[in-house]
FINUBA-935064 format. One record per atom (N, C-alpha, C): chain; x negated, z, y; residue in one letter. Coordinates in steps of 0.02 Angstrom, whole numbers, plus 50000, padded with zeros to 5 digits. Layout:
A	X	Z	Y	A
...
//
This chain:
A	50260	49796	45492	M
A	50291	49758	45553	M
A	50267	49787	45605	M
A	50295	49835	45601	Q
A	50312	49886	45674	Q
A	50234	49900	45705	Q
A	50195	49932	45653	T
A	50134	49918	45683	T
A	50065	49872	45701	T
A	50120	49812	45679	T
A	50079	49730	45683	T
A	50110	49743	45766	T
A	50168	49733	45775	T
A	50194	49736	45835	T
A	50163	49777	45902	T
A	50147	49857	45882	D
A	50134	49887	45920	D
A	50069	49866	45925	D
A	50021	49827	45864	T
A	49951	49818	45898	T
A	49944	49757	45938	T
A	50003	49717	45927	N
A	50016	49669	45955	N
A	50021	49691	46026	N
A	50034	49730	46059	L
A	50064	49755	46113	L
A	50006	49804	46145	L
A	49957	49823	46104	L
A	49920	49848	46139	L
A	49882	49799	46185	L
A	49819	49740	46183	P
A	49813	49704	46214	P
A	49830	49700	46274	P
A	49907	49665	46282	V
A	49952	49675	46337	V
A	49958	49739	46396	V
A	49930	49786	46347	L
A	49976	49835	46398	L
A	49896	49852	46434	L
A	49846	49855	46367	I
A	49774	49847	46421	I
A	49761	49799	46492	I
A	49779	49731	46488	T
A	49768	49692	46533	T
A	49826	49723	46583	T
A	49896	49713	46562	G
A	49919	49735	46606	G
A	49898	49794	46656	G
A	49884	49854	46604	T
A	49842	49901	46641	T
A	49796	49883	46699	T
A	49746	49851	46665	L
A	49684	49835	46681	L
A	49709	49773	46780	L
A	49739	49748	46762	I
A	49765	49721	46823	I
A	49799	49760	46872	I
A	49829	49798	46860	I
A	49882	49855	46902	I
A	49821	49878	46918	I
A	49776	49890	46917	V
A	49702	49932	46892	V
A	49657	49924	46971	V
A	49662	49836	46965	V
A	49640	49782	46989	V
A	49646	49784	47071	V
A	49736	49792	47070	L
A	49760	49755	47133	L
A	49794	49793	47143	L
A	49776	49894	47125	I
A	49772	49942	47177	I
A	49688	49971	47205	I
A	49662	49929	47172	G
A	49599	49934	47216	G
A	49577	49876	47258	G
A	49607	49835	47232	F
A	49616	49773	47290	F
A	49640	49792	47371	F
A	49703	49828	47341	L
A	49750	49852	47389	L
A	49724	49934	47432	L
A	49657	49973	47432	F
A	49632	49992	47416	F
A	49585	49967	47463	F
A	49534	49930	47431	L
A	49518	49888	47492	L
A	49545	49861	47550	L
A	49597	49837	47528	F
A	49606	49789	47592	F
A	49633	49858	47656	F
A	49663	49920	47635	V
A	49683	49951	47679	V
A	49639	49990	47726	V
A	49568	49991	47669	I
A	49506	50047	47692	I
A	49485	49958	47749	I
A	49484	49905	47743	I
A	49450	49874	47795	I
A	49500	49858	47846	I
A	49582	49851	47828	Y
A	49615	49855	47884	Y
A	49603	49895	47942	Y
A	49596	49961	47905	Q
A	49584	50033	47946	Q
A	49527	49995	47979	Q
A	49463	49984	47967	G
A	49417	49961	48003	G
A	49409	49921	48045	G
A	49465	49869	48042	K
A	49466	49830	48102	K
A	49517	49855	48152	K
A	49565	49887	48122	M
A	49604	49898	48203	M
A	49549	49969	48226	M
A	49504	50007	48176	I
A	49491	50067	48222	I
A	49440	50007	48272	I
A	49398	49972	48237	K
A	49334	49918	48285	K
A	49379	49871	48347	K
A	49456	49847	48339	N
A	49499	49826	48371	N
A	49516	49872	48432	N
A	49513	49937	48420	Q
A	49547	49980	48455	Q
A	49467	50020	48490	Q
A	49425	50020	48479	V
A	49365	50032	48501	V
A	49351	49985	48547	V
A	49357	49909	48542	V
A	49341	49839	48583	V
A	49408	49854	48637	V
A	49472	49858	48626	L
A	49497	49871	48684	L
A	49510	49916	48716	L
A	49491	49985	48712	R
A	49467	50037	48738	R
A	49427	50026	48810	R
A	49350	49989	48760	K
A	49313	49948	48816	K
A	49318	49914	48842	K
A	49347	49875	48821	L
A	49368	49820	48885	L
A	49445	49839	48955	L
A	49490	49898	48928	H
A	49515	49936	48958	H
A	49486	50000	49005	H
A	49415	50008	48985	D
A	49382	50036	49048	D
A	49341	49999	49077	D
A	49308	49945	49061	E
A	49291	49880	49100	E
A	49326	49871	49131	E
A	49372	49852	49122	K
A	49446	49807	49175	K
A	49459	49868	49223	K
A	49475	49950	49217	Q
A	49477	50010	49241	Q
A	49395	50013	49294	Q
A	49349	50000	49264	S
A	49292	50014	49304	S
A	49296	49937	49376	S
A	49329	49897	49353	D
A	49299	49836	49384	D
A	49353	49847	49452	D
A	49409	49867	49441	L
A	49484	49902	49468	L
A	49450	49931	49540	L
A	49423	49989	49519	L
A	49390	50041	49544	L
A	49352	50020	49583	L
A	49294	49964	49558	K
A	49250	49947	49605	K
A	49246	49879	49633	K
A	49339	49839	49641	A
A	49359	49822	49674	A
A	49414	49862	49733	A
A	49429	49927	49714	V
A	49454	49962	49787	V
A	49391	49991	49815	V
A	49326	50014	49770	F
A	49301	50037	49837	F
A	49264	50001	49879	F
A	49278	49928	49835	E
A	49204	49875	49888	E
A	49284	49872	49953	E
A	49358	49843	49939	T
A	49386	49850	49988	T
A	49392	49916	50052	T
A	49403	50004	50025	Q
A	49394	50048	50059	Q
A	49324	50052	50113	Q
A	49252	50029	50067	E
A	49195	49994	50119	E
A	49205	49957	50150	E
A	49237	49893	50141	S
A	49247	49851	50188	S
A	49272	49851	50248	S
A	49340	49902	50254	E
A	49384	49922	50287	E
A	49346	49950	50328	E
A	49332	50008	50302	R
A	49279	50068	50345	R
A	49220	50027	50389	R
A	49170	49994	50367	K
A	49125	49939	50412	K
A	49173	49879	50457	K
A	49232	49864	50442	R
A	49261	49831	50497	R
A	49299	49876	50554	R
A	49309	49945	50523	L
A	49352	49967	50603	L
A	49289	49998	50632	L
A	49203	50017	50592	A
A	49171	50042	50624	A
A	49140	49991	50678	A
A	49157	49934	50665	E
A	49120	49867	50694	E
A	49155	49861	50757	E
A	49237	49895	50741	D
A	49272	49884	50796	D
A	49274	49905	50838	D
A	49258	49987	50802	L
A	49241	50054	50870	L
A	49187	50022	50918	L
A	49129	50001	50868	H
A	49076	50002	50917	H
A	49063	49926	50941	H
A	49103	49864	50935	D
A	49098	49822	50981	D
A	49158	49807	51030	D
A	49203	49863	51026	S
A	49273	49856	51063	S
A	49281	49907	51115	S
A	49281	49979	51095	V
A	49306	50027	51118	V
A	49254	50072	51152	V
A	49192	50052	51094	G
A	49091	50066	51116	G
A	49066	50053	51185	G
A	49107	49992	51187	Q
A	49074	49954	51267	Q
A	49128	49953	51299	Q
A	49157	49981	51302	V
A	49221	50014	51345	V
A	49178	50062	51366	V
A	49195	50115	51358	L
A	49171	50201	51350	L
A	49083	50191	51386	L
A	49062	50136	51365	S
A	48999	50155	51399	S
A	48986	50115	51454	S
A	49039	50077	51469	A
A	49060	50037	51540	A
A	49077	50109	51590	A
A	49126	50135	51572	I
A	49160	50211	51593	I
A	49111	50240	51587	I
A	49074	50256	51555	K
A	49041	50291	51552	K
A	48992	50263	51618	K
A	48949	50228	51632	L
A	48906	50206	51701	L
A	48937	50228	51748	L
A	49036	50194	51749	N
A	49059	50206	51834	N
A	49052	50255	51869	N
A	49042	50327	51823	L
A	49081	50397	51830	L
A	49013	50401	51832	L
A	48938	50399	51814	H
A	48878	50408	51846	H
A	48887	50379	51900	H
A	48885	50313	51910	R
A	48888	50284	51999	R
A	48940	50322	52048	R
A	48978	50360	52026	L
A	49027	50385	52081	L
A	49008	50444	52077	L
A	48969	50471	52042	D
A	48930	50522	52071	D
A	48873	50519	52094	D
A	48855	50460	52110	K
A	48792	50441	52166	K
A	48817	50444	52226	K
A	48888	50413	52221	V
A	48904	50382	52290	V
A	48921	50436	52340	V
A	48884	50420	52400	G
A	48853	50446	52460	G
A	48940	50470	52508	G
A	48924	50523	52540	P
A	48992	50571	52576	P
A	49037	50499	52617	P
A	48971	50459	52620	G
A	48991	50385	52685	G
A	49047	50328	52664	G
A	49030	50349	52573	E
A	49059	50266	52566	E
A	49115	50277	52482	E
A	49138	50238	52495	T
A	49205	50240	52485	T
A	49188	50225	52395	T
A	49258	50285	52369	K
A	49234	50285	52283	K
A	49296	50228	52253	K
A	49338	50198	52298	M
A	49415	50152	52267	M
A	49369	50100	52229	M
A	49328	50050	52240	P
A	49326	49992	52216	P
A	49285	50025	52120	P
A	49260	50083	52137	L
A	49233	50109	52056	L
A	49301	50123	52007	L
A	49331	50185	52066	L
A	49396	50210	52022	L
A	49435	50147	51982	L
A	49452	50088	52041	S
A	49502	50053	52024	S
A	49485	50008	51957	S
A	49390	49990	51969	D
A	49381	49973	51901	D
A	49371	50019	51827	D
A	49348	50068	51857	T
A	49370	50087	51774	T
A	49443	50146	51769	T
A	49487	50145	51826	R
A	49526	50140	51802	R
A	49561	50053	51722	R
A	49556	50006	51748	K
A	49567	49970	51720	K
A	49520	49953	51627	K
A	49456	49970	51653	L
A	49429	50004	51575	L
A	49455	50039	51541	L
A	49481	50113	51569	A
A	49506	50143	51523	A
A	49591	50117	51503	A
A	49631	50083	51534	D
A	49671	50046	51498	D
A	49650	49990	51462	D
A	49592	49956	51458	E
A	49559	49913	51428	E
A	49558	49949	51333	E
A	49527	49996	51373	C
A	49484	50029	51310	C
A	49557	50079	51251	C
A	49622	50068	51299	L
A	49682	50117	51276	L
A	49724	50053	51209	L
A	49723	49989	51240	A
A	49720	49937	51217	A
A	49695	49930	51147	A
A	49638	49953	51146	E
A	49597	49908	51093	E
A	49607	49981	51038	E
A	49631	50041	51060	I
A	49631	50076	51012	I
A	49688	50055	50983	I
A	49752	50052	51028	R
A	49799	50045	50990	R
A	49776	49973	50950	R
A	49759	49892	50957	N
A	49746	49867	50911	N
A	49699	49888	50839	N
A	49680	49938	50845	I
A	49639	49950	50826	I
A	49659	50011	50752	I
A	49711	50044	50791	I
A	49750	50099	50722	I
A	49842	50024	50681	I
A	49841	49971	50760	Q
A	49901	49933	50733	Q
A	49854	49915	50649	Q
A	49796	49873	50668	N
A	49753	49850	50601	N
A	49757	49901	50539	N
A	49735	49956	50564	V
A	49706	49999	50477	V
A	49798	50026	50473	V
A	49824	50043	50487	L
A	49923	50067	50469	L
A	49970	50010	50523	L
A	49975	49975	50536	P
A	50048	49938	50575	P
A	50111	49990	50602	P
A	50105	50014	50654	P
A	50149	50058	50653	P
A	50217	50050	50646	P
A	50227	49985	50668	V
A	50307	49934	50636	V
A	50309	49975	50563	V
A	50247	49934	50518	L
A	50247	49955	50465	L
A	50307	50023	50422	L
A	50260	50076	50459	T
A	50280	50122	50421	T
A	50341	50160	50470	T
A	50358	50137	50534	D
A	50419	50137	50577	D
A	50474	50104	50536	D
A	50478	50042	50527	Y
A	50542	50019	50508	Y
A	50531	49965	50435	Y
A	50482	49971	50417	G
A	50489	49928	50345	G
A	50434	49849	50346	G
A	50426	49841	50280	L
A	50413	49772	50264	L
A	50421	49697	50296	L
A	50478	49699	50290	L
A	50516	49650	50355	L
A	50502	49656	50395	L
A	50531	49705	50451	E
A	50512	49706	50525	E
A	50430	49701	50521	E
A	50368	49710	50492	A
A	50303	49702	50492	A
A	50299	49639	50501	A
A	50332	49605	50432	L
A	50321	49520	50406	L
A	50333	49479	50486	L
A	50382	49525	50504	E
A	50439	49458	50570	E
A	50352	49494	50617	E
A	50346	49511	50631	G
A	50299	49526	50680	G
A	50249	49508	50673	G
A	50199	49492	50606	L
A	50156	49470	50594	L
A	50167	49412	50574	L
A	50206	49382	50575	C
A	50242	49285	50582	C
A	50239	49278	50640	C
A	50267	49318	50716	V
A	50265	49311	50765	V
A	50200	49294	50804	V
A	50145	49331	50771	K
A	50093	49356	50801	K
A	50051	49291	50781	K
A	50054	49298	50722	I
A	49998	49215	50715	I
A	50041	49155	50753	I
A	50087	49125	50738	E
A	50104	49088	50785	E
A	50069	49069	50856	E
A	50085	49150	50891	Q
A	50070	49157	50960	Q
A	49988	49134	50968	Q
A	49952	49172	50925	T
A	49880	49184	50918	T
A	49844	49110	50888	T
A	49880	49071	50851	T
A	49832	49021	50811	T
A	49878	48954	50818	T
A	49934	48946	50840	G
A	49995	48870	50846	G
A	49996	48851	50807	G
A	49978	48895	50727	V
A	50018	48870	50674	V
A	50078	48891	50653	V
A	50135	48840	50643	K
A	50194	48854	50616	K
A	50205	48893	50555	K
A	50253	48950	50568	V
A	50278	49013	50517	V
A	50332	48993	50514	V
A	50363	48975	50444	E
A	50420	49002	50432	E
A	50459	49065	50363	E
A	50483	49109	50424	L
A	50499	49161	50368	L
A	50558	49164	50347	L
A	50571	49175	50263	K
A	50623	49169	50238	K
A	50663	49229	50211	K
A	50711	49270	50211	K
A	50709	49336	50176	K
A	50772	49335	50146	K
A	50781	49335	50091	K
A	50822	49373	50065	K
A	50838	49418	49984	K
A	50824	49483	50047	V
A	50822	49550	50017	V
A	50882	49599	50045	V
A	50916	49635	49976	S
A	50927	49671	49994	S
A	50931	49743	50005	S
A	50873	49769	49987	A
A	50853	49841	50028	A
A	50794	49833	50099	A
A	50824	49879	50131	K
A	50786	49876	50166	K
A	50705	49929	50176	K
A	50724	49946	50129	R
A	50634	49986	50133	R
A	50598	49994	50088	R
A	50563	49988	50054	F
A	50530	50007	49961	F
A	50444	50075	49995	F
A	50429	50084	49938	K
A	50384	50129	49950	K
A	50343	50094	49962	K
A	50298	50137	50013	L
A	50232	50145	50062	L
A	50180	50109	50016	L
A	50158	50127	49978	D
A	50079	50087	49953	D
A	50115	50010	49929	D
A	50185	50018	49929	I
A	50214	49933	49895	I
A	50207	49865	49989	I
A	50232	49930	49998	E
A	50244	49886	50085	E
A	50186	49882	50100	E
A	50141	49894	50079	L
A	50046	49904	50122	L
A	50025	49841	50100	L
A	50022	49865	50020	A
A	49971	49800	49959	A
A	50036	49714	50011	A
A	50085	49722	49993	F
A	50104	49659	50031	F
A	50089	49629	50091	F
A	50093	49689	50130	Y
A	50060	49676	50201	Y
A	50019	49629	50218	Y
A	49942	49688	50141	R
A	49883	49669	50177	R
A	49863	49603	50136	R
A	49905	49604	50074	I
A	49888	49525	50063	I
A	49911	49472	50086	I
A	49943	49483	50139	A
A	50000	49454	50162	A
A	49951	49423	50242	A
A	49934	49482	50254	Q
A	49862	49440	50320	Q
A	49807	49425	50280	Q
A	49780	49432	50195	E
A	49747	49401	50194	E
A	49759	49340	50182	E
A	49807	49313	50169	L
A	49834	49253	50143	L
A	49831	49212	50211	L
A	49865	49243	50259	F
A	49865	49175	50305	F
A	49793	49172	50324	F
A	49746	49240	50335	S
A	49690	49225	50329	S
A	49614	49162	50328	S
A	49642	49160	50253	N
A	49627	49092	50219	N
A	49657	49024	50212	N
A	49728	49051	50256	A
A	49762	48983	50255	A
A	49733	48948	50316	A
A	49718	48989	50365	I
A	49713	48956	50431	I
A	49620	48934	50430	I
A	49593	49000	50423	K
A	49520	48979	50419	K
A	49463	48953	50381	K
A	49504	48952	50304	H
A	49493	48902	50245	H
A	49516	48837	50253	H
A	49567	48846	50254	A
A	49615	48795	50207	A
A	49621	48757	50277	A
A	49631	48752	50323	A
A	49645	48716	50379	A
A	49713	48709	50375	A
A	49775	48733	50377	A
A	49841	48734	50366	A
A	49862	48710	50433	A
A	49929	48703	50456	D
A	49950	48699	50507	D
A	50038	48724	50539	D
A	50061	48732	50452	F
A	50108	48741	50409	F
A	50112	48799	50367	F
A	50144	48846	50381	I
A	50147	48900	50327	I
A	50219	48932	50318	I
A	50256	48924	50233	Q
A	50294	48950	50231	Q
A	50300	49017	50208	Q
A	50334	49086	50213	L
A	50318	49121	50191	L
A	50399	49168	50149	L
A	50406	49153	50088	L
A	50495	49202	50050	L
A	50474	49255	50021	L
A	50507	49295	50049	I
A	50519	49381	50022	I
A	50585	49377	50013	I
A	50591	49392	49944	T
A	50658	49385	49903	T
A	50658	49479	49866	T
A	50729	49500	49854	N
A	50715	49564	49818	N
A	50790	49561	49776	N
A	50762	49525	49699	E
A	50829	49520	49652	E
A	50806	49530	49572	E
A	50852	49542	49549	D
A	50842	49578	49470	D
A	50781	49632	49465	D
A	50786	49674	49497	G
A	50749	49724	49487	G
A	50649	49714	49523	G
A	50664	49650	49565	W
A	50583	49627	49568	W
A	50604	49618	49656	W
A	50519	49638	49685	L
A	50500	49611	49749	L
A	50495	49537	49743	L
A	50491	49503	49781	V
A	50435	49448	49759	V
A	50420	49410	49851	V
A	50340	49363	49831	M
A	50334	49367	49941	M
A	50305	49281	49881	M
A	50316	49253	49905	E
A	50306	49190	49901	E
A	50266	49142	49973	E
A	50198	49135	49964	F
A	50168	49116	50008	F
A	50142	49057	49980	F
A	50159	48996	50043	K
A	50138	48915	50060	K
A	50129	48865	50115	K
A	50054	48857	50089	D
A	50009	48836	50149	D
A	50014	48750	50134	D
A	50031	48722	50183	N
A	49996	48626	50182	N
A	49909	48611	50179	N
A	49883	48673	50187	G
A	49810	48645	50183	G
A	49794	48608	50126	G
A	49712	48635	50122	K
A	49696	48554	50102	K
A	49668	48580	50032	K
A	49691	48642	50004	G
A	49695	48679	49945	G
A	49636	48653	49896	G
A	49631	48693	49831	F
A	49590	48700	49810	F
A	49576	48707	49729	F
A	49512	48704	49692	E
A	49542	48660	49637	E
A	49529	48751	49560	E
A	49608	48776	49577	T
A	49594	48841	49547	T
A	49561	48846	49494	T
A	49540	48816	49454	S
A	49484	48811	49371	S
A	49388	48815	49429	S
A	49427	48809	49480	L
A	49336	48798	49491	L
A	49331	48878	49556	L
A	49373	48884	49571	V
A	49351	48933	49628	V
A	49346	48983	49585	V
A	49262	49027	49628	K
A	49250	49102	49597	K
A	49305	49139	49632	K
A	49283	49193	49608	Q
A	49315	49263	49599	Q
A	49291	49295	49678	Q
A	49308	49292	49745	G
A	49281	49303	49780	G
A	49313	49351	49811	G
A	49274	49387	49868	F
A	49300	49450	49867	F
A	49383	49457	49907	F
A	49392	49420	49924	G
A	49450	49393	49938	G
A	49527	49395	49888	G
A	49485	49371	49841	L
A	49523	49372	49794	L
A	49511	49436	49749	L
A	49472	49473	49762	K
A	49462	49539	49707	K
A	49511	49580	49775	K
A	49497	49571	49827	N
A	49531	49630	49853	N
A	49629	49619	49848	N
A	49652	49554	49838	M
A	49714	49556	49825	M
A	49733	49572	49748	M
A	49700	49570	49724	E
A	49703	49572	49626	E
A	49716	49655	49612	E
A	49657	49682	49661	S
A	49626	49744	49655	S
A	49708	49780	49657	S
A	49740	49753	49747	R
A	49780	49800	49781	R
A	49845	49800	49756	R
A	49867	49714	49729	M
A	49906	49724	49658	M
A	49930	49777	49589	M
A	49851	49784	49575	Q
A	49838	49817	49506	Q
A	49860	49869	49529	Q
A	49820	49914	49563	L
A	49857	49963	49598	L
A	49940	50017	49598	L
A	49981	49940	49621	I
A	50067	49937	49620	I
A	50087	49927	49555	I
A	50061	49891	49522	S
A	50051	49855	49425	S
A	50110	49805	49438	S
A	50074	49765	49512	G
A	50089	49699	49532	G
A	50073	49646	49475	G
A	50101	49586	49501	E
A	50075	49520	49479	E
A	50060	49482	49548	E
A	49990	49424	49537	L
A	49987	49386	49574	L
A	49968	49332	49547	L
A	49982	49271	49568	K
A	49989	49201	49514	K
A	49955	49158	49588	K
A	49897	49092	49589	I
A	49901	49060	49624	I
A	49909	49004	49604	I
A	49931	48961	49627	N
A	49951	48874	49612	N
A	49907	48843	49663	N
A	49852	48799	49677	S
A	49827	48761	49708	S
A	49794	48691	49681	S
A	49800	48655	49717	R
A	49770	48576	49705	R
A	49714	48536	49778	R
A	49681	48517	49777	P
A	49654	48480	49814	P
A	49687	48451	49852	P
A	49693	48430	49904	K
A	49746	48391	49960	K
A	49821	48417	49950	K
A	49828	48484	49927	N
A	49922	48478	49902	N
A	49935	48556	49917	N
A	49897	48574	49990	G
A	49931	48649	49993	G
A	49894	48697	49918	G
A	49924	48756	49954	T
A	49935	48816	49882	T
A	49959	48892	49897	T
A	50025	48871	49832	I
A	50041	48920	49830	I
A	50049	48982	49809	I
A	50058	49039	49837	T
A	50041	49110	49816	T
A	50089	49132	49794	T
A	50107	49167	49742	I
A	50168	49215	49733	I
A	50138	49285	49697	I
A	50174	49350	49728	I
A	50140	49414	49728	I
A	50208	49442	49702	I
A	50224	49505	49646	K
A	50282	49502	49621	K
A	50251	49580	49592	K
A	50314	49622	49602	V
A	50323	49694	49584	V
A	50390	49731	49579	V
A	50386	49724	49502	K
A	50446	49788	49492	K
A	50459	49831	49539	K
A	50534	49853	49569	V
A	50535	49900	49616	V
A	50600	49940	49604	V
A	50639	49926	49519	D
A	50682	49951	49513	D
A	50661	49991	49445	D
//
């Protein structure tokens, strides 16, 4: 009787063992496939990360090159021409005879020198505004808003809800440059005549909201222009976020934010 029972149990044990072996085999195969997919995904993610870093570096280099080009053009078009005029006046002064007066040429040269100094100050302010380095982002934005109103006639409303007075220089510079870009886009491309600028510092985030009443655009159709790439690269460099909401004939709202605490 015991032998019969053992004999009946044998197929069950064999079947059970085979099932366990098959399950272990499937589990082993699953682990191999899963690890293979994980490795493949890591390779893909690494490639995407490298491509993203490459795009970021490319955008940064393009931004730097554009700023160098703009600086060279400013120096050539404004300062270069004024210095050429001063050089010409100095040459003419050297040719003035003993009986001739030099006062008109001296007066003109003095005016040109003052103009040259003013142009140099403007260029320095465009490269790195002294008010930004000396007094911070809030003061610099106030000055920028006043300048926009005075030079374009566009109404600008600035609201501030910021507890801190200063932030890291790279953050302040990024926010200021993006504000300049947004003002330029709103006035030149969107034909806005009213702009609201709100900057807040709450819950460890520095947030700037830029809203214009311009003609707007369809965000899904807009191409990645250099201006947008420039802003995105600046935010990526400070680990910030940028979001743009716009619709045709409904203006544009741009929000940038970065963790500061």
